[in-house]
C-alpha positions in Angstrom: 81.5 100.4 118.9 83.6 102.7 116.8 85.3 101.1 113.7 88.8 100.8 115.1 87.7 98.5 117.9 85.8 96.3 115.4 88.8 96.1 113.0 91.3 95.3 115.8 89.0 92.6 117.1 88.8 90.9 113.8 92.6 90.9 113.6 92.9 89.7 117.2 90.4 86.8 116.8 92.4 85.6 113.8 95.7 85.7 115.6 94.2 83.7 118.5 94.7 80.7 116.3 92.0 80.9 113.7 94.7 82.1 111.1 96.0 78.5 111.1 92.9 77.3 109.2 93.3 78.9 105.9 95.2 81.5 103.9 93.6 85.0 104.0 92.0 84.3 107.4 93.2 87.6 108.9 92.2 89.6 105.9 88.7 88.0 105.9 88.1 88.5 109.6 89.3 92.1 109.6 86.9 92.9 106.7 84.0 91.0 108.2 84.4 92.5 111.6 83.6 95.9 110.1 81.1 94.7 107.4 77.9 95.3 109.2 78.7 99.1 109.3 78.2 99.2 105.6 74.9 100.8 106.6 76.7 104.1 107.1 76.3 104.7 103.4 72.6 105.5 104.2 73.9 108.7 105.8 74.7 109.9 102.3 70.8 110.3 101.8 70.7 112.5 105.0 71.2 112.2 108.7 67.7 111.1 109.6 67.7 108.4 106.9 71.1 107.4 108.2 69.6 107.1 111.7 66.7 105.1 110.3 69.0 102.4 108.9 72.0 102.6 111.3 72.3 99.2 113.1 69.3 98.0 111.0 69.2 94.9 108.7 73.0 94.7 108.4 73.2 94.2 112.2 70.9 91.2 112.4 71.3 87.5 112.7 69.6 87.0 109.3 72.1 89.1 107.6 75.2 87.8 109.2 75.7 84.8 106.9 75.2 86.9 103.9 77.7 89.5 105.0 80.1 86.6 105.7 79.4 85.4 102.1 80.0 88.9 100.7 83.3 89.1 102.5 84.3 85.7 101.1 83.5 87.1 97.6 85.8 90.1 98.2 88.6 87.8 99.3 88.1 85.7 96.3 88.2 88.7 94.1 91.5 89.8 95.6 93.0 86.3 95.3 92.1 86.3 91.6 93.6 89.7 91.1 96.9 88.9 92.8 97.3 85.6 90.9 96.9 87.5 87.5 99.3 90.3 88.1 102.2 90.3 85.6 105.7 89.0 86.4 107.5 91.3 88.9 104.1 92.7 90.4 102.9 89.2 91.4 103.2 88.6 95.1 105.0 85.5 96.5 103.1 82.3 96.6 100.8 81.6 99.5 102.4 79.6 102.3 98.9 78.1 103.2 96.2 76.3 101.4 93.0 78.2 100.8 89.7 76.8 102.2 86.7 79.0 101.0 84.5 77.2 103.5 86.8 78.2 106.3 87.0 81.8 105.1 83.2 82.0 105.2 83.1 80.4 108.7 85.8 82.8 110.1 84.0 85.8 108.4 80.8 84.7 110.1 82.5 84.6 113.4 83.9 88.0 112.8 80.5 89.4 111.9 79.0 88.0 115.2 81.8 89.7 117.0 80.6 93.0 115.6 77.1 92.4 116.8 78.4 91.3 120.3 80.5 94.5 120.6 77.6 96.7 119.5 75.2 95.0 122.0 77.6 95.9 124.8 77.1 99.7 124.6 74.1 101.9 125.3 73.1 102.4 121.6 72.4 98.7 121.2 71.0 96.8 118.1 68.0 94.8 116.8 69.4 91.4 116.2 66.0 89.9 115.2 64.9 92.7 112.9 62.7 92.7 110.9 60.7 90.0 112.7 61.2 91.7 116.0 61.9 95.5 116.0 62.9 95.7 119.7 66.3 97.2 120.5 68.6 95.3 122.9 71.6 96.9 124.7 74.0 95.6 127.4 75.0 99.1 128.6 78.4 97.8 129.7 81.0 99.9 127.9 81.1 103.3 126.3 81.0 103.4 122.5 84.8 104.2 122.5 86.3 102.2 125.3 90.2 103.1 125.8 90.8 100.1 127.9 89.6 97.7 125.1 91.6 99.6 122.5 94.7 99.3 124.7 94.3 95.5 125.1 93.6 95.0 121.4 96.5 97.2 120.4 98.9 95.4 122.7 97.9 92.1 121.1 99.0 93.3 117.7 102.0 95.5 118.5 103.8 93.5 121.2 104.4 90.4 118.9 105.9 92.8 116.3 108.1 94.4 118.9 109.3 90.9 120.2 109.9 89.8 116.6 112.4 92.7 116.2 114.2 91.6 119.3 114.2 88.0 118.0 115.9 89.1 114.8 118.6 90.8 116.6 119.6 87.6 118.4 118.9 85.3 115.4 116.0 83.4 117.0 114.0 81.1 114.9 111.0 82.8 113.2 107.6 81.9 114.6 105.1 80.9 111.8 102.0 82.3 113.6 103.1 84.9 116.1 101.0 86.7 118.6 98.6 83.8 119.7 99.3 84.3 123.4 98.9 88.1 123.2 95.6 87.7 121.3 94.3 85.4 123.9 95.5 87.9 126.6 93.4 90.6 125.0 90.3 88.5 124.6 90.4 87.3 128.1 91.1 90.8 129.3 88.1 92.1 127.5 85.9 89.4 128.8 87.0 90.2 132.4 86.4 93.8 131.8 82.9 93.0 130.6 82.3 90.9 133.7 83.5 93.7 136.0 81.3 96.1 134.2 78.4 93.8 134.5 78.7 93.6 138.3 79.1 97.4 138.6 76.1 97.9 136.2 73.9 95.8 138.5 75.0 97.9 141.4 74.0 101.2 139.7 70.6 99.7 138.9 70.3 98.6 142.5 70.9 102.2 143.7 67.9 103.4 141.7 65.8 100.5 142.9 66.6 101.5 146.4 65.3 105.1 145.8 68.7 106.8 145.6 67.7 108.7 142.4 64.0 109.3 142.9 61.4 108.4 145.4 58.7 108.1 142.9 57.5 104.8 141.3 59.9 103.9 138.5 58.5 102.7 135.2 61.8 102.1 133.5 65.6 102.7 134.4 68.9 102.5 132.9 72.6 102.9 133.9 74.8 104.0 131.1 78.6 103.6 131.2 81.3 106.2 131.1 84.6 105.3 129.4 87.6 104.0 131.5 86.0 104.3 134.9 84.0 101.1 135.7 82.5 102.8 138.8 81.0 105.9 137.0 77.6 105.7 135.4 75.0 108.1 134.2 71.5 107.3 135.4 68.0 107.9 133.9 64.7 106.8 135.2 61.1 107.3 133.9 58.3 107.8 136.5 54.6 108.5 135.7 55.1 112.3 135.8 58.7 112.9 134.8 62.2 111.7 133.8 65.0 111.9 136.3 68.7 111.9 135.4 71.7 111.6 137.7 75.2 110.2 138.0 76.4 107.4 140.4 79.6 106.1 141.8 79.2 102.4 142.5 82.4 102.5 144.4 81.0 104.9 147.1 77.3 104.4 146.5 76.9 108.2 145.9 74.2 109.3 143.6 74.2 113.0 142.5 71.0 114.5 140.8 70.1 118.3 140.6 66.2 118.4 141.3 66.0 121.5 139.0 68.3 120.5 136.1 67.9 116.8 136.1 64.1 116.4 136.7 62.3 116.8 133.4 58.6 116.8 133.8 56.4 115.4 131.0 54.8 118.2 129.1 51.3 118.5 127.8 51.9 117.8 124.1 51.2 120.8 121.9 49.7 120.5 118.4 53.1 121.4 116.8 54.8 118.7 119.0 52.1 116.2 118.0 52.7 116.8 114.3 56.5 116.7 114.7 56.1 113.3 116.3 54.1 112.1 113.3 56.6 113.4 110.8 59.4 111.3 109.3 61.9 112.6 111.8 59.4 111.9 114.7 58.7 108.3 113.6 62.3 107.4 113.1 63.4 109.1 116.4 60.7 107.6 118.6 61.3 104.2 117.1 65.0 104.3 118.1 65.1 106.3 121.3 64.8 104.5 124.7 64.0 107.6 126.7 62.7 110.3 124.2 62.0 113.7 125.6 60.0 115.9 123.1 59.4 119.5 123.9 58.2 122.7 122.2 60.9 125.3 122.9 59.3 128.1 120.9 60.7 130.0 118.0 64.4 129.3 118.8 66.7 129.0 115.8 69.1 125.9 115.6 72.8 126.6 115.0 73.6 126.2 111.3 70.1 126.0 110.1 68.2 129.2 109.2 64.7 129.5 110.6 61.8 129.4 108.0 60.9 132.5 106.0 57.4 133.5 107.1 54.5 134.7 104.9 51.9 137.1 106.2 50.0 135.5 109.1 52.4 132.6 109.7 54.2 131.7 112.8 56.7 129.0 113.7 58.1 127.0 116.6 60.9 124.6 117.2 60.4 121.1 118.6 63.4 119.4 120.2 63.9 115.7 120.5 66.4 114.3 123.0 67.3 110.9 124.1 68.0 111.3 127.9 70.5 108.4 128.0 73.3 110.7 126.6 73.8 112.8 129.6 77.6 113.5 129.8 78.1 117.0 131.0 81.8 116.0 132.1 82.5 115.0 128.5 80.4 117.4 126.5 80.7 120.6 128.4 78.2 123.1 126.9 77.7 121.2 123.8 74.3 119.5 123.2 73.8 115.8 123.7 74.6 113.6 120.7 71.6 112.6 118.5 69.6 115.7 119.4 67.1 116.4 116.8 65.0 119.5 115.9 62.0 120.3 113.8 60.8 123.7 112.6 57.1 123.6 112.4 55.0 126.2 110.6 51.5 127.1 112.1 51.7 124.0 114.2 51.2 121.7 111.3 53.8 121.9 108.5 57.4 120.7 108.9 59.6 123.4 107.6 62.8 121.7 108.5 64.0 118.5 110.1 67.5 118.5 111.7 69.7 115.9 113.4 73.1 116.6 114.9 73.1 120.1 113.3 72.4 118.8 109.8 69.1 119.3 107.8 67.6 116.7 105.7 65.5 117.5 102.7 62.3 115.4 102.6 
């Protein structure tokens, strides 16, 4: 999920009652809920290196206790800093006792919430890496789900608004406000996931019943749209092709254009074979669930100049796509996210490797 959902989830979990255990509970859980995304720093090395490490070791069960420990260390450092500030700069004394064990345990819960949320979308994660490199994804919610953001936002905003009203009438201040609203958001998200799970199974059943393709299906997925639990983008792999489409589980209708949405498996050219063996190809094929690699000829990529040719040289462009990301309603004429390209000289040499419009030197 995107960062805001993770941060709000950490705050909501704390307000559900865990903030009664120790001082700094909310601070620790908010930080830990976003901690696994520390791997975004790899994007500083380039987009392909970023893809290689995104949702990698920091999104695993083996790293979770260590991330919780690191979060505890950050909170400890903040505590030491605030207690050493001089006179007027020093904050008021804490109203709660500090339990560093509880801070670590709550941080661990928040890290696990991050892994669970990332599992629920189509990108998925590898929780058992490096022992098991397999990707797992629940395909239940879009990477940015407005309904979840609304529930989490209400859980934090409504107690604040109600506290303003309480001040006007002189009501007694509640020591740990918002517990009921936090549980409202948590239960609401669980119900949303359950609803989505049911509709996801219906979308898969439509493909199993031949609504998308009459050919033998080797693998199939139903990927969610935001907001609408009945709207799904479909992709299926058959022995000869990949078939895409869109389904409404409310009406049982499946829409697929035989020309645009049926992508036949091409014979691999030498240039495409070498592109698959390149750094870009290895990373992309390791991550992608439905990779479609095609030699599209000498076609320049927006923002990246084609290679300068010497006498007798020729070049071609190899395009990598993951067919799960088929959202024409959302993207319009823009290319699918995480589309990659390689410029290949004389069918063998990688002249450029490009992901999401950005080139990586390697």
